[in-house]
Structure formats: structure tokens, C-alpha cells
C-alpha distance (Angstrom), angle and dihedral (degrees) to the residues before:
residue distance angle dihedral
X1 . . .
X2 3.76 . .
X3 3.75 119.8 .
X4 3.82 93.1 -117.3
X5 3.80 91.0 53.6
X6 3.79 91.8 52.1
X7 3.75 91.5 51.5
X8 3.81 89.7 50.1
X9 3.78 92.6 53.0
X10 3.84 91.4 47.5
X11 3.78 90.0 52.5
X12 3.80 91.2 49.5
X13 3.81 92.0 50.2
X14 3.79 92.4 49.0
X15 3.76 91.1 48.6
X16 3.82 91.6 49.6
X17 3.80 91.7 50.1
X18 3.80 90.3 47.9
X19 3.79 91.3 50.1
X20 3.79 90.8 49.1
X21 3.79 92.1 51.4
X22 3.77 91.3 47.4
X23 3.77 91.2 50.4
X24 3.78 93.3 49.8
X25 3.78 104.4 37.0
X26 3.76 107.7 21.0
X27 3.78 106.6 30.5
X28 3.78 93.0 46.6
X29 3.81 98.3 33.4
X30 3.79 91.6 118.9
X31 3.75 96.3 62.1
X32 3.77 93.2 39.3
X33 3.81 101.9 43.1
X34 3.79 104.1 27.5
X35 3.79 118.6 81.3
X36 3.83 112.3 -127.7
X37 3.74 136.5 -169.1
X38 3.79 132.2 -165.9
X39 3.82 110.7 -137.7
X40 3.79 113.7 -120.5
X41 3.79 146.4 148.9
X42 3.78 125.8 -81.4
X43 3.84 143.5 143.3
X44 3.79 119.3 -86.7
X45 3.77 131.9 -164.8
X46 3.82 133.8 -176.1
X47 3.80 120.8 -161.6
X48 3.75 135.5 -178.6
X49 3.79 120.4 -143.8
X50 3.78 132.9 -160.5
X51 3.78 140.0 155.6
X52 3.81 125.1 -119.0
X53 3.78 145.5 150.1
X54 3.78 138.5 -101.5
X55 3.80 111.3 -109.1
X56 3.83 132.2 -178.8
X57 3.76 117.7 -109.1
X58 3.80 92.3 -149.6
X59 3.80 119.0 41.4
X60 3.80 141.7 139.4
X61 3.80 129.0 -145.3
X62 3.82 103.1 -159.7
X63 3.79 127.5 -154.8
X64 3.80 142.4 153.2
X65 3.81 123.2 -109.4
X66 3.80 92.3 -117.8
X67 3.82 137.9 6.5
X68 3.79 111.8 -73.2
X69 3.81 137.6 161.5
X70 3.82 115.5 -98.4
X71 3.81 115.3 -123.3
X72 3.79 102.2 175.5
X73 3.83 139.4 8.9
X74 3.81 117.6 -161.4
X75 3.81 100.6 -177.8
X76 3.79 136.9 47.9
X77 3.80 133.2 -161.5
X78 3.84 108.9 -68.7
X79 3.80 95.3 24.0
X80 3.77 118.6 131.7
X81 3.81 112.4 -129.1
X82 3.79 135.5 -173.2
X83 3.76 130.1 -131.5
X84 3.83 108.9 -86.8
X85 3.79 94.5 21.3
X86 3.84 115.4 140.4
X87 3.78 108.6 -118.7
X88 3.83 108.0 169.4
X89 3.85 129.8 16.5
X90 3.80 122.8 -166.0
X91 3.81 127.9 -148.1
X92 3.80 107.6 -89.3
X93 3.84 91.5 -166.5
X94 3.77 90.3 61.8
X95 3.81 89.7 50.8
X96 3.82 91.8 51.5
X97 3.80 89.2 49.1
X98 3.81 89.4 49.3
X99 3.84 90.7 50.1
X100 3.81 91.7 50.1
X101 3.79 91.8 48.4
X102 3.83 90.8 47.8
X103 3.86 91.1 50.3
X104 3.79 90.5 53.7
X105 3.82 90.8 50.1
X106 3.82 89.7 50.8
X107 3.81 91.3 50.4
X108 3.80 91.1 49.7
X109 3.77 93.2 48.2
X110 3.82 93.8 47.4
X111 3.81 90.5 47.4
X112 3.78 90.4 51.9
X113 3.80 90.2 50.1
X114 3.81 92.4 50.5
X115 3.77 90.4 50.0
X116 3.79 92.0 47.7
X117 3.77 93.1 51.2
X118 3.79 91.2 64.7
X119 3.80 87.1 72.8
X120 3.81 97.2 22.5
X121 3.78 95.9 135.4
X122 3.80 90.9 56.5
X123 3.79 94.3 55.8
X124 3.78 124.4 96.4
X125 3.86 117.4 -113.7
X126 3.79 92.8 -110.8
X127 3.83 90.9 52.0
X128 3.80 91.3 52.1
X129 3.79 90.2 48.5
X130 3.82 92.4 51.1
X131 3.83 93.3 50.1
X132 3.80 91.7 51.5
X133 3.80 90.8 45.2
X134 3.85 91.5 53.2
X135 3.80 90.5 55.0
X136 3.81 92.6 48.5
X137 3.81 92.7 48.8
X138 3.81 92.2 50.3
X139 3.77 92.4 49.2
X140 3.84 91.0 47.8
X141 3.79 90.7 53.4
X142 3.81 90.1 50.6
X143 3.78 93.7 49.5
X144 3.83 90.1 50.0
X145 3.78 92.6 50.9
X146 3.79 92.5 47.4
X147 3.80 91.7 50.2
X148 3.81 89.0 58.1
X149 3.80 89.6 67.4
X150 3.82 87.0 70.2
X151 3.80 91.1 46.6
X152 3.79 107.8 47.5
X153 3.78 95.7 129.1
X154 3.79 138.3 40.6
X155 3.78 116.3 -132.8
X156 3.79 124.0 -167.4
X157 3.83 110.1 -112.7
X158 3.80 93.4 -161.1
X159 3.78 142.2 31.8
X160 3.77 107.4 -101.4
X161 3.78 149.7 99.2
X162 3.83 128.6 -67.8
X163 3.82 110.2 -115.4
X164 3.82 100.8 167.1
X165 3.81 134.6 35.0
X166 3.76 114.0 175.5
X167 3.83 102.7 174.9
X168 3.80 140.0 55.8
X169 3.77 132.7 -149.7
X170 3.80 109.8 -78.2
X171 3.79 94.5 23.4
X172 3.79 125.2 112.3
X173 3.79 109.4 -105.1
X174 3.80 114.2 -132.1
X175 3.78 131.4 163.6
X176 3.80 120.0 -12.0
X177 3.80 107.4 -3.1
X178 3.82 99.7 174.4
X179 3.79 139.4 12.7
X180 3.81 125.1 -154.0
X181 3.80 123.6 -171.2
X182 3.78 134.6 -174.3
X183 3.82 100.5 -126.2
X184 3.82 92.8 -172.4
X185 3.83 92.4 73.8
X186 3.82 118.1 46.8
X187 3.76 135.8 160.4
X188 3.79 135.7 -173.3
X189 3.79 124.8 -111.1
X190 3.81 119.4 -158.3
X191 3.80 131.0 175.7
X192 3.84 112.0 -137.5
X193 3.78 127.4 -171.8
X194 3.79 114.9 -109.2
X195 3.83 90.6 -109.5
X196 3.80 92.2 55.9
X197 3.80 94.9 39.0
X198 3.81 89.4 56.9
X199 3.80 89.4 62.3
X200 3.82 95.3 52.1
X201 3.79 132.4 88.4
X202 3.77 138.6 156.7
X203 3.80 115.0 -75.9
X204 3.79 97.8 39.7
X205 3.78 118.0 130.4
X206 3.81 111.8 -103.8
X207 3.80 135.8 174.0
X208 3.80 132.2 -158.9
X209 3.80 123.0 -149.6
X210 3.80 119.4 -160.9
X211 3.80 122.3 -156.6
X212 3.79 89.2 -154.7
X213 3.81 92.3 62.7
X214 3.79 101.9 46.4
X215 3.80 95.2 -90.2
X216 3.82 92.3 -58.8
X217 3.80 112.2 171.9
X218 3.77 122.6 -131.1
X219 3.84 125.6 -173.1
X220 3.79 113.3 -115.3
X221 3.81 135.6 179.6
X222 3.77 131.6 -136.4
X223 3.78 106.8 -115.9
X224 3.77 101.7 172.9
X225 3.83 145.2 -3.3
X226 3.78 114.5 -152.1
X227 3.83 110.2 -118.6
X228 3.81 91.1 -148.3
X229 3.78 122.8 67.1
X230 3.77 127.6 -122.8
X231 3.83 116.7 -138.4
X232 3.81 119.0 -145.3
X233 3.81 115.6 175.7
X234 3.82 90.5 -24.0
X235 3.84 91.7 -52.3
X236 3.78 118.8 122.1
X237 3.79 119.0 -129.1
X238 3.80 135.7 169.6
X239 3.81 124.8 -145.3
X240 3.79 112.3 -123.4
X241 3.81 120.4 -167.3
X242 3.81 123.9 -154.4
X243 3.83 128.2 -169.3
X244 3.78 120.7 -136.0
X245 3.83 120.8 -134.9
X246 3.79 112.7 -95.3
X247 3.82 95.9 -136.4
X248 3.83 100.4 59.0
X249 3.81 119.0 131.6
X250 3.81 96.4 -151.3
X251 3.78 119.4 94.5
X252 3.80 106.3 -119.1
X253 3.78 113.3 -159.1
X254 3.81 129.8 -161.7
X255 3.77 111.5 -97.1
X256 3.82 97.1 24.8
X257 3.78 112.9 146.3
X258 3.78 116.4 -120.7
X259 3.79 138.6 176.7
X260 3.81 117.9 -139.8
X261 3.80 127.1 -158.2
X262 3.80 117.6 -165.4
X263 3.80 120.9 -164.4
X264 3.83 103.0 -137.6
X265 3.82 97.4 167.2
X266 3.76 131.5 23.0
X267 3.84 127.9 166.6
X268 3.82 129.5 173.4
X269 3.79 126.1 -145.4
X270 3.77 99.5 -0.6
X271 3.82 130.5 147.1
X272 3.78 109.5 -89.9
X273 3.81 141.0 171.9
X274 3.83 131.7 -176.8
X275 3.78 109.7 -86.4
X276 3.80 90.3 -129.8
X277 3.83 89.4 70.7
X278 3.84 92.2 57.8
X279 3.82 117.8 91.6
X280 3.80 130.7 -179.1
X281 3.78 136.1 -145.0
X282 3.80 136.6 161.3
X283 3.81 91.3 -71.5
X284 3.79 96.1 50.8
X285 3.82 143.2 -93.8
X286 3.79 119.5 -25.8
X287 3.79 145.8 167.0
X288 3.80 130.9 -148.4
X289 3.79 120.1 -109.5
X290 3.83 131.7 169.5
X291 3.80 123.0 -110.5
X292 3.82 128.4 -149.2
X293 3.83 89.7 -86.7
X294 3.80 90.5 57.3
X295 3.80 91.3 -110.5
X296 3.77 124.2 138.0
X297 3.80 113.0 -111.4
X298 3.77 132.2 -173.0
X299 3.80 113.6 -119.0
X300 3.81 113.5 -168.3
X301 3.79 116.7 -138.5
X302 3.79 140.1 -175.4
X303 3.79 113.3 -130.8
X304 3.77 132.2 -157.4
X305 3.80 133.1 179.0
X306 3.79 117.5 15.3
X307 3.77 108.4 -143.3
X308 3.79 128.7 -142.9
X309 3.78 91.0 -119.2
X310 3.78 94.1 62.9
X311 3.84 98.7 -96.4
X312 3.78 126.5 120.0
X313 3.78 129.2 -153.1
X314 3.82 116.8 -114.1
X315 3.81 112.4 -144.6
X316 3.79 99.1 174.3
X317 3.80 139.3 -0.9
X318 3.82 103.7 50.5
X319 3.77 138.0 65.9
X320 3.76 132.3 -154.2
X321 3.84 117.4 -77.8
X322 3.78 94.5 19.6
X323 3.82 110.7 139.3
X324 3.80 116.4 -131.0
X325 3.81 127.1 -168.3
X326 3.80 133.1 -141.3
X327 3.75 91.6 -146.9
X328 3.77 121.4 164.7
X329 3.79 115.8 -111.3
X330 3.81 91.8 -129.5
X331 3.84 91.5 57.9
X332 3.85 96.5 51.9
X333 3.80 98.5 93.5
X334 3.78 94.7 52.5
X335 3.82 98.7 34.8
X336 3.78 114.7 100.0
X337 3.75 129.6 121.7
X338 3.82 116.4 -106.9
């Protein structure tokens, strides 16, 4: 075979191979490289999630009216107590001593005032004010000490269990000295953002997941949504309370951490597409379809519920079995089927 003939055949083979590659990888690059989806019907669900804590519905934070020395404590943390049971008793002798001391202070203050009134007109206004103030403070201390006589013991107002004890015998009791809760009746408190809280209402399906029980889900119900907001670092939240079912086998303890999922939207057998196919411009939301000339075209749509699985409901703009394309914007001008 002559050299020129060989060269000719080589050129023909190279051209054929190039044509084949073009046919396979260039001509059909749209169908091979571009992700497509056929529009159809499916179920869609939107949920809101947040973390919270288990809290008792009935509880009592117990304290005395004024500071007093503790004489006896009848219950410790973890003890079960009954309504009306005496839990803490304070030292009455110390109260009587406080009353006597307060009476003496009142007598001194009143005597000072009587003495001062002999030359009242010669006193400065601030001196008169201080004398009167001294008498008022002494009397207030006496009233507080006398009121303790009626409050020398703390009695449990409910049946429950002691969860806090903040004082010991011999110490001066101040503030909350004991907490009793009814562990038989618990609910869940969750803080939701204002955007999420606006989507919630009583009657929605909700589920609680407990870390302590291997992420087991329990159905719960929305019982209340606080009408007043809670501010945390300038962010607005609303407290949502959920009731637990009464027939659960698991022991739910106060303070347990829990995750709550609330179903705020659920629709069955609606037109859906993956959200990644939906784009947006100044006109609105759209997807890409292919026209009869094999050219990508924008088709504007109206969307509805965004599902947790990444799908979005199509309310208007698409029909079943339409093929949509996840084509890149940069490839639009040069992307048409040959």
C-alpha cells in the first residue's frame, strides 16, 4: 500500500473515532451530565425540632418568711413526703430573742424621735427624714420577727419527693430551703423561636425522644404556648409545654433532657419535586424544563410545604410526568440538544 493511501486511512480512522466521541459525550452531554427528575405525587411532612427538659407540673419551693436558725430537719433529698408533713422546724428561742432585740430597737428609735421633736423646727430636712426612717426600719424589723412566730415550721403542701435541701441544722435559713415535686405528673418545657412558635398550635402531632432511653420516641401533646416571650441574649423565644402520655412504662425523671419534634405541616399525595431543582430570581421561583427545540426553558412555579426529606410541594406551574433539569446557570446558553 502506498504511503499516501496509508495516511488517508489513518485520517479516516481518526475522524471516525472523533465523530464517535462527539456523538457519545458531546452531543448527548445533557442527558448524561445533567441531573433530571420526573415530577410526580408523594406525601410531604414538615417538622420543627427543639430540645427541652422534663419538669414537674406540681411542685413547691419552700421558704420561711424571714431568716431564722434551723432546729430540726425531718426529710432529706430523695425522701417521699405526704401533704401536711412537717419538714423543717426553726429555733423558736432564737425568734423570741430576735423579737426582744427588735422591741428594744423600736423603743430606742421612738425615744430618739421624741427627743428630737423638742427642737424639731431647728433640724434640717434630711435630719428629720433620717429620724423618721430609723423608726420605720425598727418597726419593720419587729413586725418581721413577730411574723416568724406563725411560721416556725415548713409543712409540705403536696404529696411528693424532696429534690432540694439547701440548709442544715444550726444554719440560718434564707431563701428556698427545700423543694418538693410530684414525680407522678410531669410535662416537657421547650423554648421555641418566634418563627417556629407561630406555626404551632394545640392538636398537632408531636414526639419526644429521650437520650436516657436509647432515643425511644413517645407521643406528646401541646398543652400550652406562653403568650409572653422569653428573651435570651436578645433573641425572642416562647415557652411551649407538652404533656406526656399517662400509660408509659419508662420512668421519667425531672430534669431529663429531651428532643421534641412537632409536625406543623403534613400533606398526602401532592405534587412534589426535590428542592434542589428549584431556583429563584427577581420574578419568582422556577425550574428548568426542555422545550420542543431541546432548549432549556425557565418554568415559574408556586411552591408550598417544604418537607424534611428535601422535597417541596408544587402548588402551580407543573404537571405530573414533566421532566425537570438541575442544569447549571452557566451552561444554559450553550446547552441544547443537537
